[in-house]
Structure formats: structure tokens, C-alpha cells
C-alpha positions as CSV (number, residue, x, y, z in Angstrom):
1,M,-33.6,-9.9,31.0
2,D,-30.7,-11.9,29.3
3,G,-31.3,-15.4,28.4
4,P,-29.2,-18.3,29.2
5,E,-25.7,-18.1,27.7
6,L,-24.9,-21.0,25.1
7,K,-21.8,-22.8,25.6
8,F,-19.9,-24.4,22.5
9,P,-17.1,-26.4,22.4
10,R,-13.7,-25.1,21.2
11,Y,-13.6,-26.7,17.8
12,A,-17.2,-25.3,17.2
13,K,-16.0,-21.6,18.1
14,L,-12.9,-22.1,15.9
15,A,-15.3,-23.1,12.9
16,F,-17.6,-20.1,13.6
17,V,-14.5,-17.8,13.6
18,L,-13.0,-19.3,10.3
19,L,-16.6,-19.3,8.6
20,S,-16.9,-15.6,9.6
21,L,-13.5,-14.8,8.3
22,C,-14.3,-16.4,5.1
23,M,-17.6,-14.5,4.8
24,I,-15.8,-11.3,5.2
25,V,-13.4,-12.0,2.6
26,I,-16.1,-13.1,0.1
27,I,-17.9,-9.6,1.0
28,L,-14.9,-7.9,0.6
29,Y,-14.4,-9.4,-2.9
30,Y,-17.9,-8.6,-4.4
31,G,-18.3,-5.2,-2.5
32,K,-14.8,-4.0,-3.2
33,H,-15.8,-1.0,-5.4
34,I,-17.9,0.2,-2.3
35,L,-15.8,-0.9,0.3
36,I,-12.3,0.0,-0.8
37,P,-12.8,3.8,-0.9
38,L,-14.8,3.7,2.2
39,F,-11.9,1.9,4.1
40,L,-9.4,4.4,2.7
41,S,-11.6,7.3,3.6
42,V,-11.8,5.8,7.4
43,L,-7.8,5.7,7.4
44,F,-7.6,9.2,6.0
45,A,-10.2,10.5,8.6
46,I,-8.2,8.9,11.4
47,L,-5.1,10.4,9.9
48,L,-6.7,14.1,9.7
49,R,-8.4,14.0,13.0
50,P,-5.8,15.6,14.9
51,I,-5.8,18.6,12.6
52,V,-9.7,19.0,13.0
53,I,-9.1,18.9,16.7
54,L,-6.4,21.5,16.4
55,L,-8.6,23.8,14.4
56,N,-12.0,23.1,16.4
57,V,-10.6,23.1,20.0
58,K,-7.3,25.3,19.9
59,L,-8.2,27.7,17.2
60,R,-12.1,27.8,17.9
61,F,-13.3,27.2,14.4
62,P,-16.7,25.7,14.1
63,H,-16.6,21.9,13.7
64,L,-18.1,22.0,10.2
65,I,-15.6,24.8,9.2
66,A,-12.5,22.9,10.8
67,V,-13.5,19.7,9.1
68,F,-13.9,21.4,5.6
69,I,-10.5,23.4,5.9
70,T,-8.9,19.9,6.7
71,V,-10.3,17.9,3.7
72,V,-9.4,20.6,1.4
73,F,-5.9,20.9,2.8
74,F,-5.7,17.3,2.2
75,V,-7.0,17.5,-1.2
76,L,-4.8,20.1,-2.2
77,S,-1.8,18.5,-1.0
78,I,-2.4,15.3,-3.0
79,A,-3.5,17.3,-6.0
80,T,-0.1,19.1,-5.9
81,I,1.6,15.7,-5.8
82,L,-0.4,14.6,-8.8
83,L,0.3,17.9,-10.7
84,F,4.3,17.3,-10.2
85,V,4.0,13.8,-11.4
86,S,1.9,14.7,-14.5
87,W,4.4,17.5,-15.4
88,Q,7.3,15.2,-15.2
89,V,5.7,12.4,-17.2
90,A,4.7,15.0,-19.9
91,D,8.5,15.8,-19.9
92,I,9.6,12.1,-20.2
93,T,7.0,11.5,-22.9
94,D,8.6,14.3,-24.9
95,D,11.7,12.3,-24.8
96,W,10.2,9.1,-25.8
97,N,12.1,8.9,-29.3
98,K,15.3,9.1,-27.2
99,I,14.2,6.3,-25.2
100,K,13.3,4.3,-28.1
101,I,16.6,4.7,-29.8
102,N,18.7,3.8,-26.7
103,L,16.3,0.9,-25.9
104,S,16.7,-0.4,-29.5
105,A,20.4,-0.4,-29.1
106,H,20.3,-2.3,-25.7
107,F,17.9,-4.7,-27.5
108,E,20.1,-5.4,-30.4
109,N,23.2,-6.1,-28.1
110,L,20.7,-8.5,-26.2
111,Q,20.0,-10.3,-29.4
112,Q,23.6,-10.5,-30.3
113,W,24.6,-12.0,-26.6
114,I,21.6,-14.5,-27.1
115,K,23.0,-15.5,-30.6
116,E,26.4,-15.9,-29.3
117,R,25.7,-17.6,-25.9
118,F,22.6,-19.7,-27.0
119,H,23.4,-20.1,-30.8
120,V,19.8,-18.7,-31.7
121,S,19.6,-17.0,-35.0
122,Y,18.2,-13.4,-35.3
123,R,15.3,-14.8,-37.3
124,K,14.3,-17.4,-34.7
125,Q,14.4,-14.6,-32.2
126,E,12.1,-12.3,-34.5
127,N,9.7,-15.2,-35.2
128,Y,9.5,-15.8,-31.2
129,I,8.8,-12.1,-30.6
130,Q,6.1,-11.9,-33.4
131,Q,4.5,-15.0,-32.1
132,V,4.4,-13.4,-28.5
133,K,2.8,-10.2,-30.2
134,Q,0.1,-12.0,-31.9
135,E,-1.0,-13.9,-28.7
136,T,-0.6,-10.7,-26.6
137,L,-2.8,-8.8,-29.3
138,K,-5.7,-11.3,-29.1
139,G,-6.6,-9.9,-25.6
140,D,-6.3,-6.3,-26.7
141,S,-10.0,-5.8,-26.6
142,D,-10.3,-7.2,-23.1
143,L,-7.2,-5.2,-22.1
144,M,-8.7,-2.1,-23.4
145,G,-12.0,-2.5,-21.6
146,N,-10.3,-3.4,-18.4
147,T,-8.1,-0.2,-18.5
148,L,-11.1,1.9,-19.4
149,S,-12.9,0.2,-16.3
150,S,-10.0,0.9,-14.2
151,F,-9.7,4.5,-15.1
152,T,-13.2,5.3,-14.7
153,D,-13.2,3.6,-11.1
154,T,-10.0,5.5,-10.3
155,L,-11.7,8.6,-11.4
156,V,-14.8,7.9,-9.2
157,N,-12.7,7.0,-6.1
158,L,-10.7,10.4,-6.5
159,I,-14.2,12.2,-6.1
160,L,-15.8,9.8,-3.4
161,I,-12.8,9.5,-1.0
162,P,-12.7,13.1,0.0
163,I,-16.4,13.3,0.2
164,Y,-16.5,10.0,2.4
165,T,-13.8,11.4,4.5
166,F,-15.6,14.8,5.0
167,L,-18.8,12.8,6.0
168,I,-16.9,10.5,8.4
169,L,-15.0,13.3,10.3
170,I,-18.6,15.3,10.8
171,Y,-20.4,12.3,11.9
172,R,-17.4,10.7,13.9
173,S,-19.4,11.1,17.2
174,H,-22.4,9.7,15.9
175,F,-20.8,6.5,14.7
176,I,-18.9,5.8,17.9
177,K,-22.5,6.3,19.7
178,F,-23.6,3.7,17.3
179,L,-20.9,1.4,18.4
180,Y,-21.8,1.9,22.1
181,K,-25.3,1.0,21.4
182,I,-24.5,-2.4,19.7
183,V,-22.4,-3.7,22.6
184,S,-23.6,-4.7,26.1
185,A,-22.8,-2.3,29.1
186,K,-20.2,-4.6,30.3
187,N,-18.0,-4.4,27.4
188,E,-18.2,-0.7,26.8
189,N,-14.6,-0.3,28.4
190,V,-13.4,-3.0,26.0
191,L,-14.9,-1.2,23.0
192,Q,-13.3,2.2,24.3
193,D,-9.9,0.4,24.7
194,I,-10.3,-0.9,21.1
195,L,-11.2,2.3,19.5
196,T,-8.3,4.1,21.3
197,K,-5.7,1.5,20.3
198,V,-7.1,1.4,16.8
199,K,-6.7,5.2,16.3
200,T,-3.2,4.9,17.8
201,V,-2.3,2.1,15.5
202,V,-3.7,3.8,12.6
203,Q,-2.1,7.1,12.9
204,S,1.2,5.9,13.9
205,Y,1.3,3.6,10.9
206,I,0.4,6.2,8.5
207,I,2.8,8.8,9.9
208,G,5.6,6.2,9.8
209,L,4.8,5.4,6.2
210,I,5.1,9.1,5.4
211,I,8.5,9.2,7.2
212,E,9.5,6.0,5.4
213,M,8.4,7.6,2.0
214,G,10.3,10.8,2.9
215,I,13.8,8.8,3.4
216,V,13.3,6.4,0.8
217,A,12.7,9.3,-1.7
218,V,15.7,11.3,-0.3
219,L,17.9,8.2,-0.6
220,T,16.8,7.4,-4.1
221,T,17.1,11.1,-5.4
222,T,20.6,11.4,-4.1
223,G,21.7,8.2,-5.4
224,L,20.1,9.0,-9.0
225,M,21.7,12.3,-9.0
226,I,25.2,10.9,-8.1
227,L,24.6,8.6,-11.2
228,G,23.6,11.5,-13.3
229,V,20.1,10.4,-14.1
230,E,17.8,12.9,-15.5
231,Y,14.4,13.2,-13.6
232,A,16.0,12.3,-10.3
233,V,13.7,14.1,-8.1
234,F,10.6,12.6,-9.9
235,L,12.1,9.0,-9.9
236,G,12.9,9.2,-6.3
237,L,9.2,10.4,-5.6
238,I,7.7,7.6,-7.8
239,T,10.1,5.1,-5.9
240,A,8.8,6.1,-2.5
241,I,5.0,6.1,-3.7
242,L,5.3,2.7,-5.4
243,N,7.2,1.3,-2.2
244,L,3.9,1.5,-0.6
245,I,2.9,-1.6,-2.6
246,P,4.6,-4.3,-0.7
247,Y,7.2,-6.5,-2.5
248,L,6.1,-5.5,-6.1
249,G,6.4,-1.6,-5.9
250,I,10.0,-1.5,-5.7
251,L,10.5,-3.6,-8.9
252,V,8.1,-1.4,-10.9
253,A,10.1,1.6,-9.5
254,A,13.3,0.4,-10.9
255,F,11.9,-0.5,-14.3
256,I,10.6,3.0,-14.5
257,S,14.0,4.5,-13.4
258,I,15.5,2.4,-16.0
259,L,13.4,3.7,-18.8
260,A,14.0,7.2,-17.8
261,T,17.7,6.7,-17.6
262,L,17.5,5.7,-21.5
263,V,16.7,9.6,-22.2
264,N,20.2,10.5,-22.3
265,S,22.2,7.5,-21.9
266,N,22.5,3.9,-23.6
267,E,25.4,2.6,-21.3
268,I,24.7,-0.7,-19.6
269,S,26.7,0.4,-16.5
270,M,23.9,3.1,-15.7
271,I,21.4,0.4,-15.6
272,I,23.4,-1.9,-13.5
273,G,24.1,1.4,-11.2
274,I,20.1,1.8,-10.9
275,I,19.5,-1.8,-10.0
276,I,22.3,-1.7,-7.5
277,L,20.8,1.6,-6.0
278,N,17.4,0.2,-5.7
279,S,18.7,-3.0,-4.0
280,V,20.8,-0.9,-1.6
281,V,17.6,1.2,-0.7
282,Q,15.5,-1.5,-0.5
283,L,17.8,-3.3,1.9
284,I,18.2,-0.3,4.0
285,D,14.4,0.3,4.0
286,N,13.5,-3.4,4.8
287,N,16.3,-3.7,7.7
288,L,16.4,-0.3,9.2
289,I,13.6,2.0,8.1
290,V,10.8,-0.4,8.5
291,P,11.6,-2.2,11.6
292,K,12.7,1.2,13.6
293,I,10.0,3.6,12.1
294,V,7.1,1.4,10.9
295,G,7.5,-1.9,12.4
296,N,7.2,-0.6,16.0
297,K,3.9,0.8,15.0
298,V,2.2,-2.3,13.9
299,R,3.1,-5.4,15.8
300,I,2.3,-8.3,12.9
301,N,4.8,-10.8,11.9
302,A,6.3,-11.2,8.5
303,L,4.1,-14.3,7.6
304,A,0.8,-12.5,8.5
305,T,1.9,-9.6,6.5
306,M,2.7,-11.5,3.3
307,V,-0.5,-13.6,3.7
308,G,-2.5,-10.5,4.0
309,V,-0.9,-8.7,1.0
310,I,-1.7,-11.7,-1.2
311,I,-5.3,-11.7,0.1
312,G,-5.6,-8.2,-0.6
313,G,-4.2,-8.3,-3.9
314,A,-6.5,-11.2,-4.9
315,V,-9.6,-9.3,-3.6
316,S,-8.8,-5.6,-4.9
317,G,-5.4,-5.4,-6.6
318,V,-3.1,-2.6,-5.7
319,A,-5.5,-0.9,-3.4
320,G,-6.2,-4.1,-1.5
321,M,-2.3,-4.6,-1.1
322,I,-1.8,-1.2,0.1
323,L,-4.6,-1.4,2.7
324,S,-4.0,-5.0,3.9
325,I,-1.3,-4.1,6.5
326,P,-3.5,-1.5,8.4
327,L,-6.4,-3.7,8.1
328,I,-4.5,-6.7,9.5
329,A,-3.1,-4.3,12.3
330,I,-6.9,-3.2,13.1
331,L,-8.0,-6.9,13.2
332,K,-5.1,-7.9,15.5
333,V,-6.2,-5.0,17.9
334,I,-9.9,-6.4,17.9
335,F,-8.7,-10.1,18.3
336,D,-6.6,-9.2,21.1
337,H,-9.7,-7.9,22.9
338,I,-12.1,-10.5,22.2
339,E,-11.5,-13.7,24.3
340,P,-12.3,-16.3,21.8
341,L,-10.3,-14.5,19.2
342,K,-7.2,-14.0,21.3
343,P,-5.4,-17.1,19.9
344,L,-5.7,-15.4,16.2
345,G,-4.3,-12.2,17.6
346,F,-1.5,-14.2,19.2
347,L,-0.8,-16.0,15.8
348,M,-0.6,-12.7,14.0
349,G,1.6,-11.1,16.6
350,N,5.5,-10.3,16.1
351,D,6.9,-11.7,19.5
352,I,8.8,-14.5,17.9
353,S,12.1,-12.9,19.0
354,D,11.1,-12.7,22.5
355,N,9.9,-16.4,22.3
356,L,13.3,-17.4,20.7
357,K,15.1,-15.7,23.4
358,S,13.3,-17.2,26.1
359,V,14.0,-20.8,24.5
360,L,17.7,-20.1,24.2
361,T,18.0,-18.7,27.6
362,K,16.0,-21.4,29.2
363,K,18.2,-24.0,31.2
């Protein structure tokens, strides 16, 4: 028999919600090495679920075999992309001497411009550069340790994520039954609605991202080919992948493209062309591709997205930034279905245009 329901004032409920969110962020920060690969695996499992259903239901494969084939196909697809990237990186490394020569030419031109524009002698510029080098070298040991630790974590995650994905797909029904056991009978319909919408949002969002990556890769590759840049296909693919990192990825991609351009050209016009190309692609991506393809899948506003990306980056670096948007979308679905949390779901929503339209048309 259920006991009497406790009543709390609104400010107390808000305090409990904010305290719970703070606790979630703290848990994510200290448990990121365990939780981040687990979250990625959940997203991949949701994405791969239709393939498992196709093999299991349509083609009559046993469930275990269907999951195994799906995960192997997924791993081979990722491995193919990584092999192509590694092959292209090896080619660029072979041309590193050409890059250094052309980079030195640009550096000398920059030094000359600084001398003529700001009247700073070559000696003073060299002294300043040496000072920066010495300050940088002080942290070399820490940098080496952090790099080794990051490489080790990445290697472990590359092994764990396919295993986690396989197990999540195998025990999917078991996990769903667990969720039904921890909610009351009157809330089972709400849970069913949440699970259905979360699955739809995640699948649609990831498929939208894949389509966006394809369009960005084609646009960038085409532009680089027109400019006559070597490794155009590789740079287009890298730009599309790095574009997954909100706000910062396109800057890193432009820097890599500029470095690759120095293989066979030291013309400043080529560098300016690459900067313009990346700016145009980013403009098209932000104003046409994302709103039409990705934005329709995740109904969250730009402020919530930016805050989520910053928190994700602070909690777990690049992986946290990539995961932030789908996690915010999942949280919004949950908030929209729980009465005390509906104001937060509304705050994260993207109906500002509708509100503005109603205000402007109001007489």
C-alpha cells in the first residue's frame, strides 16, 4: 500500500532538480573514463538496432548471430575509414620536408611584414620566439604524459565500445524490462513514450549527422579540387569528421588543409582560397544543412546547445563535446514527459520563432 504523497513548494522542487543536475555533472566528470564509452555504445546500439531487426526478423537470423554480424559490419566500416586516413597521413608525412620549406617561406614573409608594419627587428622577433619555446618546453614532460595517457584511453575505448555495443544489443530487452520494474504501473505509458521518442531522436539525429558529413565532405573535396589542392578527398573527409566537434572542428580542419596545401605551393593566394572555402562551407552548413537535416531532428535552441557543448568539453574534452547534443536531446525528451521538469524542457526548446511570430502578429 502506497504511503501519503509528500508535497513540496515549487522553490524546493527547483532546488532538488538543480542539485540533481549538479550531481549528474560531478558523476560524469569523475566517471568519464567509464561512462563516455558506455554512452557512445548506447548511441551506436540505438543506431544499429534497425539492422539487427532486418537480419533477425526479415532474414530469420538468430538474434545472437544478427547482433554479431551487425557489430562486425560496424567495426569494419570504421576500420576502413581509419585505414584510409592513416594511409593519407603517411603520404603527407613523406612530404613533410616540402611543407617545412614552404612554411619557412611564409614565416619569413610574415617576419618581414611585422618588421615593416610594426618596426620590430628580426632579432627581437627571434628572441620572443625563443622565449615562447622555453616556456613551452617546461611542460614537455606533462605533455608527453598526457599524450600517452590519452592514446592509451583511446586504444582501450576502441576495444571496449564494440564490446559494449554488442552486449547492449544482446541484452536490450532485459534492460527495458528493468526500466519497467523501477517505475510504477501508472507511469508505464509515459516510459514507453519516452523510450520511443528517445530512439527516434537518436536514430534521426545520427542519420542526419551522417548525411551532413557526406554533404560537407563533397562540398569541401570539390572546392579543394578546384583550387588544385593535393589530398583533396582526404582533406574533405577530415573536414567532415572534425565538423562533428561543434564550433572548433572547422578551425582545426582549415589548419590541416593549409598545412597540406604547403606540399606543392607556397602561394598566399592558395591559403586565402582555403580559408574562404572553409568559411563558405561552414556558412552553408550552419544556415542550410544543419537547420534542414539535423535541426529538425533535435529541437533544442542554440543557447542550450552552446552551454551543453561547453559543459561537455569541460567534463570530457572532444568526446564530451560530440556527445553533448544527443545527450541534451535525450534529456529534453525526458524533461518534457515529467511534470516537475517540463519547465526545463521548455527552456531547452527551439520554439522561439513561433513565440516571436505570435508576438509580432498580436494586435
